[in-house]
N, C-alpha and C positions, 0 to 999 in steps of 0.2 A: 549446711546443717545448722539449725538454730539451737541455742542453749537457753535453758531456763535459769532464772535468777536463783542464787543460793539461799533459798528460804526454808528448805526442809530441815527437820530435826529427826535424827534416827536414834533408836535405842542401840546400846552396845551390841555389836554383831550384825544388826540390820544395816548399819553404815557400811560395814565390810562387804556385805552382799550387794548393796546398791552400787558401790564403787566397782565391783567386779562386773556387774551387768553393764554399767556405763562404759567400762573399758572394752568389753566384748563388742558393744555396739560401735565404738570407735574403730576397733580392729576391722569390722566389716566394711566401714566406710573409708578408712585411711591406711589400713595395714598395721602390722604389729609395732612398727617403729614410727608411725606417722602422726602420733599425738603425744601430748604431754599429760602429766599427772594433774595439772591445773585444768586441762580440758575435761578430763574424767570427772573432776570435782564439780565443774560447772554443769556438766550433763546430769550428774547425780543430784544436783540442786543443793550442794553444800559449799561451805567456804573453802578456800584454797588450803587452809591449815588443817581441815578436818581429816584428810587421809592419813596424816602423820600419826594419828592415834593408833593406827593398825599397820601402816606400811612405811618403812624407812625411806623408800623412794619408789619410782615407777617400776624398776626391775623387780622389787619385792612384791609389788602388786601383780605383775605378770607371772611371777613364780607361783603365786597362790592360785591364779587362774589355770596355769599349766598343770598343777597338781590336781585340780578339779577335773580337768580334761582327761588326764590319765585314769582317774577314778571312774569316770563315766565310760571310757573305753573298756576298762577291765570288766565293769559290770555288764556291759552289753555283749562282750565276747564270751564271758562265762554263761550268760543266759542262752546265747546261741549254741554253745557247745553242749549244754545240758539237754537240748532238744533231740539229739541223736546219740547212738550208743557206740557205733564202730569208730575206731580211731581215725580212719581215713575220712569219714564223713565229718568228724569233729574238726579235723584240720581245715576242711573246705568251709565249714560253717564259721570257724574262727576267722579265716581270711575274708569271708564275705561280710562278717560283722565289722571288721576293720575298715573295709571299703565303704560300707554303709555309714560308719561313723565319720569318715572323711568327707562324705557328702552332706549328711544331716547336721553335722557339727563342724562345718568348715571353718568357723571362727576359732574354735578350740584347736582344730587341726593346724591351722596357720600359726597360731601362737606356740603350740607344742614343738614345732619343727622350724619355725622361721623367726622366732622372737629376737634372736641375737644376744640373749642374756647368757651369762656364764652359769650353766646349770649346776656345776660342781659346787657352787657357793650355797646351794639351797638343798639341804638334806631331804626336805619334804618332796621335792621334785624327783630326786634320785630314788626315794622309797616308792613313790607312786609309779614311776616308770618301771622299776624292777618288778613291782607287783603285776603290772600289765604284761610284761614280757614273760613272767613266770608261768603264765597260762599256756602259751605256745611251747615253752620249754618242757612243761609237764607232759604235754601231748607227745612231743618228740621223744621223751624218755620211754614212752610206751612202745616205741618202734625201733629204738636203737639199743645196742648192748653196752655202750659206754657213755659216760657223761660227756666226754669230749665230742663224740659223734652226735649226741643229742643236742648239744649246744650249737654245733655247726649246722645241724638241720634246722634248728629253731631260727638261727640267724638268717639262713637262706630263705626260709619261709617269710620272715619279717621283711627282708630285703625285697622279695617279690611283691608282696601285697603293698608295701609302702611305695615301691616304684610305680605300681599300677595306679595307686591312689593319687600320686603326684602327677603322673602323666594325664590322668583323667581330669584332675583339677585344672591343669594347664591347657586342656583342650587338645592335647597331642593325639590322644586316641581317636578323637572325632575326626582329625585330619586324615588319619590312616583309614578309618572305617567309613568316612564320609557321613558320619552321623554321631550324635551324642551317645557315648557308650554308657549304658546304665550298669549298676552293680551286678544285677542278676546275669547280665550278658557276659560278665567276666568269669563266671563259674567254670566254664570249660578250661580256662587258663589255669585256675587253681587245681582242678581235677588232674590236669596234665602234670602239674608239679608233684602232686601227691602220688600218682601212679608211677612216675619216674623215680620216686624216692621211697619205694616200698621197703 
């Protein structure tokens, strides 16, 4: 990968966005931990000192991108859920949206769950993650009599779709099915979960 010379000048805020885009591109090529903040600076076309106007270090930059990823996930899951009215259908649509996100935004997905940063240090990450999880928890509450049961069901649903997303990303599902498993092809698995947890 070639890097441009640091000749660009960004307005406040635009630099932040440019650095996030550069970091995401590096994630796609090198993985979440395979690049430095200096590399992101070069790719964005700014000096090595420029990122420190917004980010204390690389982990702070990654935390910002992770928060953005959770926000995109939450938006897409909410939009999917609103397309149907029955709770069972909403659960399936929420799971399908999660799987679709893991494919269409693989760079964000990789960062959100494989960045290696200590997320407890970043309140914005915790808040955005909680907001995304609250959608499936809200659906689970419609089907359960207690908050404890709803929380357990929401965790089970999340574990299922995240496991499927991870297996699909790793190609493990293709090895079993002898073909690339697409998101829509996983709907029967989601329906089976919903039916078994009426």
